[in-house]
C-alpha positions in Angstrom: 0.0 -0.1 0.0 1.3 3.2 -0.7 2.2 5.7 2.1 0.8 9.0 1.2 1.8 12.0 3.6 1.6 15.4 4.1 4.8 17.5 2.7 5.3 19.2 5.9 5.3 15.7 7.6 8.2 14.8 5.4 10.2 17.9 6.3 9.8 16.6 10.5 10.5 13.2 9.7 13.5 14.0 7.9 14.9 16.2 10.8 14.1 13.1 12.9 16.1 10.6 10.6 18.9 13.8 11.0 18.4 13.2 14.9 17.5 16.9 15.2 15.8 17.1 18.7 14.6 20.6 19.3 13.8 23.0 16.5 13.3 26.8 17.2 10.1 28.0 15.7 8.2 31.4 15.6 4.3 31.1 14.3 3.0 32.8 11.2 0.6 32.1 8.9 2.9 30.3 6.3 4.8 28.4 9.1 1.7 26.9 10.9 2.1 23.4 9.0 5.5 22.8 9.6 5.0 23.4 13.4 2.3 21.0 13.7 4.3 18.4 11.7 7.1 19.1 14.0 4.9 18.6 17.0 3.4 15.3 15.3 7.0 13.9 16.0 7.5 12.6 19.2 11.4 12.8 19.1 11.6 16.5 18.3 10.4 19.4 20.6 9.9 22.5 19.3 10.7 25.6 21.3 9.4 29.0 20.8 11.4 32.1 21.1 10.0 35.3 21.4 11.7 36.7 18.2 12.9 35.1 15.1 16.4 36.9 15.3 16.9 34.9 18.6 15.5 31.5 17.0 17.9 31.7 14.5 20.8 32.4 16.8 19.5 29.8 19.2 19.6 27.6 16.3 23.1 28.6 16.0 24.4 28.0 19.6 22.7 24.4 19.5 24.9 23.6 16.6 28.1 25.1 17.8 28.0 22.8 20.8 26.9 19.5 19.4 27.8 17.4 16.3 24.8 17.9 14.3 22.7 20.7 12.8 20.7 23.6 14.2 16.9 24.3 12.9 15.0 27.3 13.0 11.5 27.8 11.3 9.8 31.2 10.6 6.8 32.4 8.6 7.0 34.5 5.3 8.3 38.3 5.0 9.4 39.9 8.3 9.4 36.2 9.9 11.7 35.5 7.4 14.1 38.5 7.4 14.3 38.4 11.3 16.4 35.3 10.7 18.8 37.3 8.6 21.5 38.4 11.5 21.7 35.1 13.3 22.1 33.1 9.8 25.0 35.7 9.3 26.3 34.6 12.8 26.3 31.0 11.3 27.8 32.0 7.8 30.9 33.7 9.1 31.9 31.4 11.8 31.2 28.1 9.4 28.3 26.8 11.8 25.8 24.2 10.0 22.3 25.5 10.6 19.3 25.1 8.4 16.5 27.9 8.2 13.1 26.7 6.8 11.0 29.4 6.1 7.1 29.4 5.2 6.6 31.6 1.7 3.0 32.5 0.4 1.5 30.5 -1.8 2.6 29.6 -5.5 -0.7 30.9 -6.9 -0.1 34.5 -5.3 3.3 35.1 -6.3 4.5 38.0 -8.0 6.4 36.0 -10.4 7.6 38.4 -13.2 4.4 40.7 -12.8 6.8 43.8 -12.2 5.0 44.7 -9.1 6.4 44.3 -5.5 4.4 42.2 -3.9 1.0 40.1 -4.6 0.8 37.6 -1.6 0.4 39.1 2.0 3.9 39.2 3.4 5.2 38.0 0.3 9.1 38.7 0.4 12.0 37.5 -1.8 13.6 35.4 0.8 15.9 33.5 -1.3 17.5 36.5 -2.9 18.0 38.1 0.4 19.7 35.2 1.8 21.9 33.8 -0.9 24.8 36.1 -0.1 24.9 34.8 3.4 24.1 31.3 3.3 25.9 27.9 1.6 22.6 27.3 -0.4 19.6 29.1 -0.8 16.4 27.4 -2.7 12.6 28.3 -3.1 10.3 25.0 -3.6 8.3 25.2 -6.3 7.6 21.6 -7.2 6.5 19.2 -4.3 8.3 16.0 -6.0 11.5 17.6 -5.3 11.4 18.1 -1.5 13.3 15.0 -0.8 16.2 16.3 -3.1 16.3 20.1 -1.7 16.3 18.5 1.8 19.1 16.3 1.0 21.0 18.9 -0.6 21.0 21.8 1.5 21.6 19.5 4.5 24.9 18.0 2.5 26.1 21.4 1.6 25.7 22.8 5.4 27.8 19.8 6.6 30.3 19.2 4.1 33.5 21.3 3.2 33.6 24.3 5.2 30.1 23.9 7.1 27.7 26.9 7.2 23.8 27.8 7.2 21.2 27.0 4.2 17.9 28.2 3.7 14.9 26.3 2.2 11.8 28.7 1.5 8.5 26.3 1.2 5.1 28.2 -0.2 2.5 27.5 2.3 0.4 25.6 -0.4 3.2 23.0 -1.2 3.4 22.3 2.7 -0.1 20.9 2.7 0.4 18.6 -0.9 0.1 15.0 -0.5 3.1 13.3 -1.5 4.5 9.6 -1.9 7.9 9.4 -0.1 8.8 6.1 -2.2 8.5 8.1 -5.5 10.9 11.1 -4.6 14.1 11.0 -6.1 17.1 11.8 -3.8 20.0 14.2 -3.9 23.6 12.9 -5.2 26.4 15.2 -4.5 28.5 16.5 -7.4 32.2 15.5 -7.7 34.5 18.0 -6.4 38.0 18.6 -6.5 39.6 16.3 -3.7 41.8 17.6 -1.4 45.6 16.5 -1.2 45.6 13.6 1.1 49.7 13.2 1.1 51.5 15.7 2.9 54.6 14.0 3.3 56.8 17.0 1.5 54.9 19.7 3.3 55.3 17.9 7.0 59.2 17.3 6.3 59.7 20.9 5.0 57.9 22.2 8.3 60.0 19.7 10.4 63.0 21.5 8.9 61.7 25.1 9.5 61.1 24.1 13.2 64.6 22.5 13.4 66.0 25.8 12.3 63.7 28.1 14.0 64.5 30.2 17.6 61.1 31.8 18.2 58.5 29.7 16.5 54.8 30.0 17.2 51.9 28.1 16.4 48.4 29.6 15.9 45.0 27.5 16.6 42.2 29.1 14.8 38.2 28.1 14.6 39.2 25.4 12.1 40.6 23.4 14.5 37.1 23.0 16.4 35.4 22.6 13.0 37.7 19.9 11.8 37.6 18.3 15.5 41.4 18.3 15.5 42.0 19.6 19.2 43.4 16.5 20.6 45.9 16.4 17.3 46.7 19.8 17.4 47.7 19.8 21.0 49.5 16.5 20.4 51.5 18.3 17.6 52.7 21.3 19.7 53.5 19.2 22.4 55.6 16.9 20.3 57.5 19.8 18.8 57.8 22.0 21.6 56.3 25.0 20.1 54.4 27.7 22.0 50.7 28.6 21.1 48.9 31.7 20.6 45.3 30.9 20.0 42.8 33.2 18.5 39.8 34.2 20.2 37.9 31.1 18.9 40.5 28.7 19.6 41.1 29.9 23.0 39.4 27.1 25.1 41.8 24.6 23.1 44.5 24.9 25.2 44.3 25.5 29.0 45.8 28.6 30.3 48.0 26.7 32.7 49.6 24.7 29.8 53.2 25.7 29.6 53.0 26.3 26.0 50.1 28.6 26.0 51.2 32.1 25.0 47.8 33.8 25.5 45.5 35.6 22.9 47.0 38.1 20.5 45.6 40.8 18.0 44.2 44.1 18.5 42.2 43.0 21.7 44.8 40.5 22.8 47.3 40.4 25.8 50.4 42.2 25.5 52.7 39.2 26.0 50.7 37.4 23.1 51.4 40.2 20.6 55.0 40.5 21.8 55.5 36.6 21.1 53.8 36.6 17.9 55.5 39.7 16.6 58.7 38.8 17.6 58.6 35.1 16.4 60.8 33.8 13.4 58.2 31.1 12.4 54.6 31.3 12.3 52.4 28.0 11.9 48.8 28.8 11.5 46.3 26.4 11.9 42.6 26.7 10.6 42.8 30.4 11.1 41.5 32.9 8.5 43.9 35.3 10.2 41.3 38.3 10.2 42.3 41.8 10.8 41.6 41.5 14.6 44.4 39.0 14.6 47.0 41.0 12.3 46.2 44.2 13.3 46.5 47.2 10.3 48.3 47.4 8.0 48.2 43.6 7.9 51.8 43.6 5.9 53.1 44.3 9.7 52.0 41.1 11.0 54.9 39.1 12.5 56.9 40.6 9.8 60.2 38.8 10.5 58.6 35.6 10.5 58.2 32.6 7.6 54.5 32.0 7.8 52.9 28.7 7.2 49.5 28.9 6.9 47.2 25.7 6.6 43.2 26.4 5.7 40.4 24.2 4.2 39.1 27.3 2.4 41.8 28.0 -0.4 40.3 31.5 -1.1 41.2 32.6 2.9 44.9 31.7 1.8 44.9 33.4 -1.6 43.3 36.8 -0.2 46.4 38.0 1.8 47.9 38.5 -1.8 45.4 41.4 -2.1 46.4 43.3 1.1 49.9 42.7 1.0 51.0 40.2 3.2 53.6 37.3 2.0 52.6 33.8 2.9 55.8 31.7 2.5 54.1 28.3 2.5 50.3 28.1 2.1 48.8 24.7 2.6 45.3 23.9 1.3 44.4 20.8 3.6 42.0 19.7 6.1 43.8 20.2 9.6 42.9 17.1 11.1 44.1 15.1 8.1 47.4 17.0 8.1 48.1 16.8 11.9 47.3 13.0 12.1 49.8 12.6 9.0 52.3 14.9 10.8 52.0 13.0 14.2 52.6 9.7 12.3 55.8 10.9 10.6 57.5 13.2 13.0 59.8 12.0 15.7 59.8 13.4 19.3 61.4 17.0 20.0 62.9 18.2 23.3 60.7 21.1 24.3 64.2 22.1 25.9 65.3 23.5 22.5 63.0 26.5 22.7 63.6 27.0 26.4 65.0 30.3 26.1 62.3 31.6 24.0 59.3 30.1 26.3 61.2 31.7 29.2 61.3 35.1 27.4 57.4 34.7 26.9 56.9 33.9 30.4 59.1 37.1 31.6 56.6 39.1 29.3 53.5 37.3 31.3 55.0 38.4 34.7 55.8 42.1 33.6 52.3 42.9 31.7 49.8 41.0 33.9 46.3 41.4 32.6 44.9 41.9 36.2 47.8 43.4 38.3 47.2 43.2 42.2 46.6 46.9 42.2 43.3 46.4 40.5 42.1 44.7 43.6 42.5 47.4 45.8 39.9 49.6 43.7 36.5 49.8 45.6 34.5 49.6 42.6 34.2 46.5 40.4 37.2 46.4 38.2 36.5 44.0 35.0 39.7 42.4 35.1 38.9 41.4 38.9 35.8 40.0 38.0 36.9 37.9 35.1 39.8 36.8 37.2 37.5 35.5 39.6 35.0 34.1 37.6 38.0 31.9 36.4 38.8 30.6 39.4 35.3 30.0 40.5 34.3 28.1 37.3 34.5 24.3 37.1 35.6 22.3 34.6 33.0 21.3 31.8 31.3 24.8 32.2 30.2 26.4 28.7 30.1 30.1 28.2 28.4 32.2 25.9 30.0 35.6 25.6 28.4 38.5 24.1 30.3 41.1 21.8 31.9 44.4 22.7 34.1 44.7 26.0 32.5 41.6 27.3 34.3 39.3 24.8 37.5 41.2 25.0 37.5 41.3 28.7 37.1 37.7 28.7 39.6 36.9 26.1 42.1 38.6 27.7 41.7 37.9 31.4 39.6 34.5 31.3 42.0 31.5 32.7 40.5 28.2 30.6 40.2 25.1 32.7 40.2 21.7 31.1 36.9 20.8 29.2 35.5 24.5 29.4 34.2 25.9 26.1 33.8 29.5 25.4 31.3 30.3 22.7 30.8 33.7 20.6 29.8 34.8 17.2 33.5 35.4 16.6 33.0 37.2 13.0 29.5 38.7 12.6 29.8 39.7 16.8 26.0 40.4 16.9 24.7 42.3 20.0 22.3 39.8 21.8 23.6 36.5 20.4 24.8 35.4 23.7 21.6 35.0 25.5 20.0 33.4 22.6 22.6 31.2 21.9 22.8 30.2 25.6 19.0 29.2 25.5 19.8 26.5 22.4 23.0 25.3 24.3 20.8 24.5 27.3 18.6 22.2 25.2 21.6 20.9 23.5 23.5 20.1 27.0 20.8 20.1 29.8 23.1 18.7 32.6 26.0 21.5 31.5 26.6 24.5 33.6 25.9 27.3 31.1 26.8 30.8 31.7 26.0 34.0 29.8 28.4 36.8 30.0 26.6 39.9 28.2 26.9 43.6 28.5 23.9 46.0 28.9 23.8 46.9 25.4 23.9 43.5 24.1 21.1 42.4 26.8 18.7 44.8 25.4 18.8 43.5 21.9 17.5 40.4 23.0 16.1 40.9 26.6 12.4 39.3 25.6 14.4 36.0 25.7 14.4 36.0 29.4 10.7 34.8 29.1 11.9 31.9 27.1 14.1 30.9 30.0 11.7 31.1 32.4 9.1 29.2 30.4 11.3 26.5 30.2 13.1 27.0 33.6 16.5 26.9 32.1 19.3 27.1 34.6 21.3 29.8 32.8 23.5 32.2 34.9 23.7 35.6 33.4 26.8 37.5 34.2 25.4 41.2 33.2 28.5 43.2 32.6 26.6 46.9 32.9 28.8 49.9 32.0 25.7 51.7 31.5 26.7 52.3 27.6 28.4 50.8 24.8 32.1 51.2 26.3 33.8 49.7 23.2 32.2 52.3 20.9 33.2 54.9 23.4 36.8 53.8 23.3 36.3 54.2 19.4 35.3 57.7 20.0 38.0 58.3 22.6 40.5 57.5 19.7 38.9 59.2 16.9 36.1 61.6 17.8 37.3 63.9 20.6 35.4 61.4 23.5 32.1 62.6 22.5 29.8 59.3 23.5 27.1 60.2 21.2 24.6 57.3 21.1 26.8 55.2 23.0 26.0 56.7 26.5 23.0 57.7 28.8 24.1 61.3 28.1 24.3 60.7 24.5 21.2 59.3 23.9 20.7 55.7 25.5 18.4 54.1 28.3 19.7 52.7 31.2 17.0 50.4 32.8 16.8 48.9 36.2 17.6 45.1 34.8 17.4 43.6 38.1 13.7 44.7 38.4 13.4 43.6 34.8 14.7 40.0 35.3 12.3 39.8 38.8 9.4 40.6 36.5 10.3 37.8 34.2 10.8 35.3 37.0 14.8 35.1 37.2 16.5 35.4 40.9 18.5 38.8 40.7 21.4 39.7 42.3 24.1 42.5 42.1 27.8 43.3 42.4 28.9 46.9 42.8 32.0 46.7 45.0 35.4 44.4 44.2 34.9 43.0 47.6 31.5 41.5 46.8 32.7 39.6 43.8 34.1 36.4 45.3 31.1 35.6 47.7 28.3 36.7 45.0 30.0 34.8 42.3 30.5 31.6 44.9 26.8 31.4 45.4 25.7 32.3 41.8 27.5 29.7 40.1 26.6 27.0 42.6 22.5 27.5 42.0 20.7 25.6 39.7 18.2 28.3 39.0 17.8 30.9 36.2 19.5 34.1 37.7 20.7 37.4 36.5 23.6 39.1 38.5 23.9 42.9 37.5 27.5 44.0 38.2 27.9 47.7 38.2 31.2 48.6 36.1 32.2 52.2 35.8 31.5 53.6 32.4 35.0 54.7 32.0 36.5 51.3 32.1 38.2 50.3 28.8 40.0 47.3 27.3 43.4 47.5 28.0 45.6 46.8 26.2 44.2 47.6 22.9 45.9 48.2 19.4 44.5 51.3 17.5 43.8 50.1 13.8 46.0 51.9 11.7 48.7 53.2 13.8 51.0 54.2 13.0 49.9 55.5 9.5 53.5 55.3 8.4 56.0 52.6 10.0 59.0 54.9 11.4 61.4 51.7 11.2 61.8 50.2 7.6 61.4 46.6 7.4 64.9 44.7 8.1 66.1 41.5 6.6 64.5 38.3 8.5 67.9 37.4 10.2 68.5 41.0 11.3 65.1 41.4 12.4 65.2 38.0 14.5 68.2 39.0 16.2 67.6 42.7 17.1 63.9 43.4 17.5 62.1 42.8 20.9 58.8 44.8 20.3 57.5 45.4 16.9 56.8 49.2 16.6 54.1 48.3 14.2 51.9 46.6 16.9 52.4 49.6 19.5 50.6 49.1 22.7 47.8 51.9 23.8 47.2 51.8 27.5 
């Protein structure tokens, strides 16, 4: 007997087969059949955020901390466009998510009529999303639903991962189809990456043997390739110090003897000193964005021989355009490459770089992120807060961090423990992401301790999601770094606009509500920290309670991210580039990475 089912039911069953257990949905006239079909599958629970943007960000957070795909559903028009920012978070960080949007019935589409809209809430969703998805398609033939779903999933999860979007007209959602008659998707044959890197590995081994101050850079690609263990084994085998990018800061524990610390425009002094004075850079799975290299890009580690390994060939080629010479580009999957390297290379003593590691340790001691004098301040110093958060947190805790000062302070001062993960939408850096993403993570890992570190500006963007937390009694701890404005923006205004804090401060137009009252109104437990002396006690209580809670931490609006490298400084390098040998012997601190206290 033929099994005839509704097309929306087929979509729900497809997601079940992918082992998707939670779908983030927002109802609308063109999404109802999809949602009702999800509800008919016992293995899947639909979660209702209060805004589609939060739904996309929750799906993004869900995918980041699982090995699967995150899924969000919204209606046509404004429902679909509200997914855009969260989709960008997935696109720029290579996170596999699937956005499914309802669309007006095919009989009410504008087609080539020349008008802007015919159907109610009709919007050209696919055209809007194409630039920020790996694949975006409008279903026009119900018999192609299997093909479209399989194609979208394959593209989202293969190669460099990323988001996809399927736009499903309302009348096609209700079509009856026979699953046995549907044709599937057969992936196109693509150029296969090289699988034998013997020559490159031997060359790198020779470079390491000749180096005096090598530095390995870990990037987000190490996480994407699930090569965390291989990366750590490799640097331990070769004795190379590691400078992680923000996205890879949780790969190597802070106490590890080879951990240099974060670097770049908002990194640590000692991390920048090490990178800028290295004579060999081995970059694994990092696109080396401008926050890592500083500006102009040509001044990045200018005395170092640069080896860059990346899965995306375009990321390697881009450096030619900006004047940064890559001596040895390697187009490879980082896990495949490292596994081969580990099987071919012999153990090398860490002692051969002992002087270099000792020099880095001296820089760490000379330029601590949280000097003892900070603790003598009466009001909350953010670096004291982050230092204590590091001490009080447990192995295995998951941190979701918002943009601005929150992420900069955390990435400079947080000492990562084994098993901890630090999540951020590292490249889109959307305000409000952390709260929504932490909700997605709570459903993915209900037994893990989840901490949301956000700012007052970022919290306002998705503050309505406090209702979602209470609706599901999610024990998320929200640390609100409340500096009563957009301090990172103020820091830019300090540098370029005469410290006029327009649209970035309370006096410049922003509102500053009572967040404890808001949290209490939603049903969260609320607390405050107003002095350095209160940090230890309040955090000790907060982090050990298993209840939805918010801690409003009062931080003076004058606190800044220190150090921070000013983009484009200096405009002209006063020191001409020295030959590589001469530079390696004589340079201590690269003038092109001058630090602004």
